[in-house]
C-alpha positions, 0 to 999 in steps of 0.5 A, a space after each residue: 314640569 318634568 323634562 320631556 325627553 320624548 318631545 326632544 327626541 321627536 325633533 331629531 329625525 335620525 333617532 328614528 333610524 334603525 341599524 341592522 334592523 334594530 333601533 339606533 341607540 346613539 351614544 357618541 355625542 362626544 364625537 358629534 351631536 345629532 342635529 335638530 330639525 330646526 337646524 337642518 331646515 334652517 340650513 336647507 332654507 339658506 341654501 335654497 333662498 339666500 346663498 351668496 358670499 358675504 361682505 363682498 357684494 352689493 346685491 340683495 342676496 349678499 346684503 341679506 346674508 351678510 346681515 344674517 352672518 353678523 347677526 349670528 355673531 351677535 347671537 353667539 356672542 350673547 350666548 357665551 357672554 362676550 362682545 360681538 367683536 370678540 367672537 371669531 368664526 373658524 372651522 372648528 375648535 381645532 382651527 381656533 386653538 391653532 389660530 391662538 398657538 400660531 398667532 399669539 404663541 408665535 408673537 409672544 413665546 420666546 426661548 425658555 418660556 413654558 406652556 402648560 397643558 393637562 395630561 387629559 387634553 385632546 390632541 387638538 390642545 396639545 399638538 398646536 402648542 407642541 409645534 409652536 413651542 418647538 419653533 420658538 424654543 419654548 417648552 410644553 409641560 404636563 399638568 398631571 392628573 390624579 387617579 380619579 381623573 382630577 387635576 393635580 392642583 398641588 402640582 399645578 400650583 408648583 408648576 406656576 410657582 417654579 416655571 416661566 409659564 406664559 399660557 395654560 391650555 386646559 379643557 372645560 371637560 375631558 372628552 374621555 374622563 368627563 372631568 370638569 376642572 375648577 376653571 375659575 380657580 385655575 384661571 385666577 392662579 394662572 393670572 396671578 403669575 401673569 400667564 394667559 389661559 385658553 379653555 377648550 370648551 368643546 365638551 363643556 359648553 354643550 352641557 353647561 352655559 358659559 359666561 366667558 367674562 365671569 370665567 375670565 379666560 383669555 381665550 375660549 374655543 368650541 366646535 359647532 358640531 358638538 353643539 347640535 350645529 353642522 360641521 365645519 363651523 367653530 368659534 374662538 373667543 378672545 379678549 378684545 385687547 388681546 385679539 387686537 394685539 395679535 398678528 393675522 393667522 392667515 392672509 387672504 380676502 376679507 381680512 384686509 383693509 388695503 393691499 399693495 405689493 409694498 404694504 398691506 393693512 388689516 381689517 379690525 377684529 374679528 375680520 382680521 382672523 377670518 380670511 377667505 370665504 367664511 362658512 356663513 351658512 354654518 355660522 347662521 345655523 350655529 346661531 340657530 342651534 344656540 337659540 334651540 338650546 337657549 329655549 330649553 330649561 337649562 336646569 332640567 336639561 342638566 338634571 336629565 343628563 346627570 341622571 343618565 350619567 348616574 344610571 349608566 355608572 351604576 348599571 355598568 359597574 354591575 358588570 364583573 371586571 368593568 372599570 370606569 375611568 374618570 370618577 370625579 363627582 361633577 363630571 360631564 355625562 361621559 363614561 369611558 370603560 374597559 372590561 378585563 379580558 375583552 378588547 375595547 374595539 371588539 366590544 364596540 363592534 358587537 355593540 354596533 351589531 346591536 344598534 348601539 353606537 359608542 366610540 372606541 380607541 384612544 379618543 385623540 387623547 393618547 397621553 390620557 391612555 398612557 396615564 391609565 396604562 391602556 391602549 384604548 377605552 369604550 366611551 359612551 357619551 350622552 346628549 339631551 336626547 338620550 334615555 335610560 332605556 338606551 342605557 339599558 340597551 348599552 348595558 345589555 349589549 356589553 353583557 352580551 359582548 363580554 359573554 361572547 368574548 370570554 
């Protein structure tokens, strides 16, 4: 059966909206995805009927919410192929990466060590490493990328062979170029020299199922809001034995065993890394979002999104002076572009007046912009609810914008 995109769209209420009297064409899922009705209703239901703090109360509501929270951990763990205790709930991928950088990096990086991150990383997978490297006397080095946006594997191999690399921080899919690095090969190469690997899965997991055990990464981070779940919830996966050895990142309630002014002992993982009141509503609704995605035919969703990418690429390249950045074959459904003689911001503003929502700017990826010699790009990022008719609206909007600006 063909993928029924109209049935999918009917489950996302916001897509029926209008902007400036025009139908909303939402092409900014790379920034945040819209939410299906099942997630919206689940969140509302929890606040109406079960809102109570977890792991602390003996009353009915607290007991029920605690059970749902840990069931959500189990659901998310199963979704990524992890053990339940290896899933730490955070506020998002940024918090997850900072946790690893501050906790693992603070305990393990020493003067002279090297952290590798690719040129195309989001700032959230650069700045935390930069901070801890400066504190520990380590060095953050770039893994270069080629003109098509692919990782320069020769340079990567050279860096591993010649530098004392302790950890590699790499995206599963570039939020700007769409590039999907060969993670399995990169992880195997890193492990061969004793380095760990953290994968930023934000733009990857939403477009392909992930098995962290098969991938053999040491850490994997992602945000719920890009995965059709609410904001303020994220996940850090870490191999159990590595998490066990890491010191706490933050102190507070729920991450302790016993506390005195002389000494504190900590709860086992994952609670050791979940100080304070957890976003328990977010965790349960994240599980709801993964269940929604798991109910869909994965191969058909992937085929639909790749068809959108192919169609958008073909149509946009028909516009004179338009350049697309990131042209690897197996890229995620993201198209970043500029048009000669037109500012990316101006194009985005004109598209907005036509009801088309795209992202403009450096996309929290300034080293990528520098690599391609631009100060920003227009980005259209697609979700499973987008259509070829919406791409037509994008292309017609860009054509109109170019005529106006030139």
